[in-house]
TIDORO-654276 format. One line per 4 residues: number of its first residue (from 1); their letters; for each residue y, z, x of C-alpha. Coordinates in Angstrom, 1 decimal. Example, Ala and Ser with C-alpha at 12.3 -4.5 7.8 and 13.67 -1.06 7.14 Angstrom:
BEGIN
1) AS) -4.5,7.8,12.3; -1.1,7.1,13.7
END
This chain:
BEGIN
1) XXXX) 119.2,38.4,68.0; 117.2,37.3,64.8; 116.2,41.1,63.6; 116.2,42.9,66.7
5) XXXX) 118.3,45.5,67.5; 119.0,47.3,70.9; 119.2,51.1,71.7; 120.5,52.7,74.3
9) XXXX) 119.0,56.6,74.4; 120.3,59.5,75.4; 118.7,62.0,77.5; 121.3,64.4,77.0
13) XXXX) 121.1,65.2,73.5; 118.2,62.7,72.6; 119.9,60.9,70.8; 120.3,57.1,70.8
17) XXXX) 123.5,54.7,69.6; 123.0,50.9,69.2; 123.9,48.3,71.1; 125.5,45.6,69.3
21) XXXX) 124.7,42.2,70.1; 127.5,39.9,70.6; 127.9,35.9,71.6; 130.4,34.7,74.5
25) XXXX) 133.7,34.2,75.3; 133.2,30.6,75.5; 130.4,28.6,76.4; 130.8,28.4,79.7
29) XXXX) 130.1,32.3,79.7; 126.3,31.2,79.1; 126.8,28.4,81.6; 127.5,29.9,84.6
33) XXXX) 125.3,33.0,83.7; 122.5,30.7,83.6; 122.7,28.5,86.0; 123.2,31.5,88.6
37) XXXX) 119.7,32.7,87.6; 118.3,29.5,86.1; 114.8,30.3,88.0; 114.0,33.5,86.6
41) XXXX) 115.3,33.3,83.3; 114.1,29.5,82.4; 111.3,28.7,85.0; 113.7,26.1,85.9
45) XXXX) 115.5,24.9,89.3; 119.2,24.4,89.4; 120.2,21.5,90.5; 123.5,20.4,89.3
49) XXXX) 126.4,21.4,86.8; 128.7,19.8,84.9; 126.5,16.1,86.1; 128.2,12.9,85.4
53) XXXX) 126.2,10.0,83.8; 129.1,7.2,84.7; 132.1,5.6,84.0; 130.1,3.6,80.9
57) XXXX) 127.5,6.3,79.6; 131.3,8.5,79.8; 129.2,11.6,79.7; 128.4,15.2,81.6
61) XXXX) 125.4,16.9,81.7; 125.9,20.9,81.6; 123.2,21.3,84.0; 120.0,19.6,85.5
65) XXXX) 116.9,21.3,86.9; 113.6,20.7,88.0; 110.8,23.0,86.1; 107.7,24.8,87.7
69) XXXX) 105.2,22.0,86.9; 108.3,19.0,88.2; 109.2,18.2,85.7; 112.9,16.9,84.6
73) XXXX) 115.5,18.9,82.7; 118.2,18.9,80.6; 120.3,21.4,79.8; 122.8,21.7,77.5
77) XXXX) 125.2,24.6,75.5; 127.2,26.4,72.7; 128.7,29.7,71.9; 127.3,29.4,68.5
81) XXXX) 126.0,27.0,65.9; 126.4,23.5,66.5; 125.0,20.7,64.7; 125.2,18.1,67.1
85) XXXX) 123.7,20.1,70.2; 120.4,18.6,69.9; 121.7,15.0,69.3; 123.8,15.5,72.2
89) XXXX) 121.3,16.5,74.7; 118.5,14.1,73.6; 121.8,11.6,74.6; 121.9,12.8,78.3
93) XXXX) 117.8,12.6,78.6; 117.9,9.1,77.4; 120.0,8.5,80.3; 118.0,10.3,82.5
97) XXXX) 114.9,8.4,82.1; 117.0,5.2,82.9; 118.3,6.2,85.8; 115.0,8.2,87.6
101) XXXX) 115.8,6.8,90.9; 119.4,8.6,90.4; 118.0,12.0,90.1; 115.2,11.9,92.5
105) XXXX) 117.7,11.5,95.0; 119.5,14.0,93.8; 115.8,16.1,94.0; 115.4,14.9,97.2
109) XXXX) 118.6,16.1,98.4; 118.6,19.5,97.1; 115.2,20.2,97.1; 113.5,18.1,99.7
113) XXXX) 111.0,14.9,100.2; 108.2,16.6,98.7; 109.6,17.7,94.9; 111.4,14.3,94.6
117) XXXX) 107.6,13.1,95.3; 106.5,15.3,92.7; 108.8,14.6,89.5; 106.7,14.3,86.2
121) XXXX) 108.2,11.6,84.4; 106.2,12.0,81.7; 107.1,15.5,80.7; 111.2,15.2,80.7
125) XXXX) 112.4,18.5,78.6; 115.3,18.9,77.0; 116.3,22.8,76.8; 119.2,23.6,74.0
129) XXXX) 120.5,27.3,74.7; 123.0,28.6,71.3; 124.3,31.7,69.7; 122.0,30.6,66.7
133) XXXX) 120.2,27.4,64.9; 119.8,26.2,61.5; 116.2,25.2,59.9; 117.4,21.3,60.0
137) XXXX) 117.5,22.4,63.9; 114.1,23.5,64.3; 112.2,20.7,62.5; 114.4,17.8,63.6
141) XXXX) 112.6,19.6,66.9; 109.2,19.4,65.5; 109.4,16.1,64.4; 110.4,14.9,67.6
145) XXXX) 108.7,13.3,71.1; 110.4,14.5,73.1; 109.6,18.2,75.0; 112.4,20.3,73.1
149) XXXX) 113.3,24.0,73.7; 115.7,25.8,71.3; 116.7,29.1,72.8; 119.2,32.2,71.4
153) XXXX) 120.7,33.9,73.2; 122.5,37.1,73.1; 124.7,39.4,75.3; 123.8,43.2,74.7
157) XXXX) 127.1,46.0,76.4; 128.4,44.8,80.0; 125.3,43.4,81.4; 122.0,43.1,79.2
161) XXXX) 121.3,39.8,78.2; 118.8,38.8,75.0; 116.9,35.1,75.2; 114.7,34.0,72.2
165) XXXX) 112.2,30.5,71.8; 113.4,30.0,68.4; 111.4,26.8,68.7; 109.3,25.4,71.2
169) XXXX) 107.3,21.4,71.3; 105.9,19.3,74.4; 105.7,15.1,74.2; 102.2,14.0,74.9
173) XXXX) 100.4,17.1,73.5; 97.6,14.4,71.8; 97.0,12.2,74.6; 96.4,14.9,76.6
177) XXXX) 93.5,16.7,74.1; 92.1,13.0,74.0; 92.2,13.0,78.0; 89.9,16.9,77.7
181) XXXX) 87.5,14.9,75.4; 86.9,12.2,77.2; 86.3,14.3,80.7; 84.0,16.9,78.8
185) XXXX) 81.6,12.9,77.7; 82.0,12.0,81.4; 80.5,14.5,82.8; 77.9,15.2,80.1
189) XXXX) 75.1,14.2,82.4; 75.2,16.7,84.6; 74.5,20.1,83.4; 76.1,22.2,85.0
193) XXXX) 79.6,20.7,85.3; 79.3,20.2,81.2; 78.7,24.2,81.0; 82.1,25.0,82.9
197) XXXX) 83.6,22.3,81.3; 82.6,23.9,78.0; 83.9,27.4,79.3; 87.6,25.7,80.9
201) XXXX) 87.3,24.4,76.7; 87.2,28.4,75.4; 89.6,29.4,77.9; 92.3,26.1,76.7
205) XXXX) 91.5,27.7,72.9; 92.5,31.2,74.2; 95.4,30.3,75.8; 97.3,28.0,72.9
209) XXXX) 96.0,30.4,70.3; 98.5,33.0,72.3; 100.9,31.9,70.0; 103.2,29.4,68.3
213) XXXX) 105.3,28.5,71.2; 102.6,28.0,73.9; 103.2,24.1,74.9; 100.3,22.2,77.5
217) XXXX) 101.3,20.4,80.6; 98.8,18.1,82.7; 99.9,17.5,86.2; 97.0,16.3,88.2
221) XXXX) 96.3,19.4,90.1; 96.0,22.0,87.5; 96.7,22.3,83.7; 100.1,25.0,82.8
225) XXXX) 100.7,26.9,79.5; 103.9,27.0,78.7; 106.4,30.0,76.6; 109.8,28.5,78.0
229) XXXX) 108.1,29.1,81.1; 104.7,29.3,83.3; 102.7,31.9,81.6; 99.3,30.5,82.8
233) XXXX) 97.5,27.8,85.3; 94.1,25.9,85.1; 92.5,24.1,87.6; 90.2,21.6,86.7
237) XXXX) 86.7,23.3,86.7; 84.5,23.6,90.1; 81.1,23.6,89.6; 80.5,27.1,89.6
241) XXXX) 83.7,28.3,88.2; 86.9,28.5,86.2; 90.0,29.1,88.4; 93.0,30.7,85.9
245) XXXX) 96.4,31.7,87.2; 98.2,34.5,85.7; 101.8,35.5,85.9; 100.7,38.8,85.3
249) XXXX) 101.5,41.4,87.6; 99.3,41.6,90.8; 99.8,45.4,91.0; 99.3,46.1,88.0
253) XXXX) 95.8,45.0,87.0; 92.8,46.8,88.6; 91.4,43.8,91.0; 87.8,43.3,90.6
257) XXXX) 85.6,41.3,93.9; 85.3,38.4,92.6; 86.7,38.1,88.9; 90.3,39.0,90.2
261) XXXX) 92.4,38.8,93.0; 95.8,39.0,94.4; 97.1,35.4,95.7; 101.1,36.4,96.0
265) XXXX) 102.3,34.5,99.0; 99.0,32.1,99.1; 99.5,28.2,98.6; 97.7,27.2,95.9
269) XXXX) 98.4,24.8,93.0; 100.4,25.9,89.7; 102.3,28.9,89.3; 101.2,32.6,88.8
273) XXXX) 100.5,35.8,91.7; 96.9,37.0,89.8; 93.8,34.7,90.3; 91.1,35.2,87.8
277) XXXX) 87.7,33.4,88.6; 86.0,33.1,85.2; 82.0,31.8,85.2; 80.4,32.8,81.9
281) XXXX) 81.6,33.3,78.2; 82.0,36.9,78.9; 84.4,36.3,81.3; 87.0,35.0,79.0
285) XXXX) 86.5,37.9,76.5; 86.8,40.1,79.4; 90.0,38.0,80.8; 91.4,38.7,77.4
289) XXXX) 94.1,41.5,78.1; 94.8,39.8,81.2; 95.9,36.5,79.1; 98.0,38.4,76.8
293) XXXX) 99.4,40.6,79.6; 100.5,37.0,81.2; 101.9,35.7,78.0; 104.1,38.9,77.4
297) XX) 105.3,38.7,81.0; 107.4,35.5,80.3
END
C-alpha cells in the first residue's frame, strides 16, 4: 500500500524476504473476499450482493450492508484506480435514500425485525474499495455532504489482505456538535450533571483527536467513534460517571474494579468488550493508553 512494505522473516537463517503487494486479477475477487468477511473487515453486516435497483434506475449495487450503528451502507469496488467509483456509489446511495421501505424490508428478512426498526437513516454511508484513489477523489469526498470512506486494498502473497483508509468523512457532524452544546446548556443548573457533561466533552475531544480519520456517529443510546469501524462508544453521562465501551481486548488489560470491566457476552448499548468508567479528569488521563489501544485495534 502507500509507502508500506511487508517482509516475511525467515527464522532459519535470520533473513527477511519482501512480500510484494499486488492487485486482484479481477474486481470480483476483491468483492467476494470482502463480502465473505464483511463484519470482520469493515464492521458491516452483509445484506446483499449485486442488488438490482429495478428497470427504471437500471443498476446493480455491488454490496449492501448495515453497520454497527444501524447505518445503511453501499459498498462499491474497483480493481485499480477508477475516476467514476465515487460518483457511481453516490448514484446508488441516492437511490437507496428514495427506497427506504425496500431496504428496511431487506434488513427485516436478513437480520430480523429489531434491526429493521433501528435503521439510522440520518447516517447512510458509502464505502469505496479500490486499488488506489487520486488526490481529486480525496478532495471531492471532503467537500461532500454524505458519509464516505475511501479504502485502498492490497493483496500480499497468497493469503494476506491489507486495507488502508485513505479518507473518511461523516455527514451531519456539525449538527451533532450543536446538539452537544445545547445539552450542556440545559443541564447547567445541576452542578453534578454539568460536571459529568464537561467530563464527557473532554473524552469526546480526546477520542476525536486520536487521528485524522476519526469520525463520530450520534445515536439516541450512545455516541460512536469510528475509523471505518467503531473503536469506542460513549454512553450519555450519568449522575456520577461517564461510561465508554472500547474495542481493546479485555484479556490484554489489567482490569481495575470500578475503572475497567470485561463486558464480553454482556448486553449493552454500543459496541466493544471493554467498559471504562470515568468519574474525574484524572480518569480520562488514566484511560489514554486504553483509548489509543482501541483506536489501533481497528
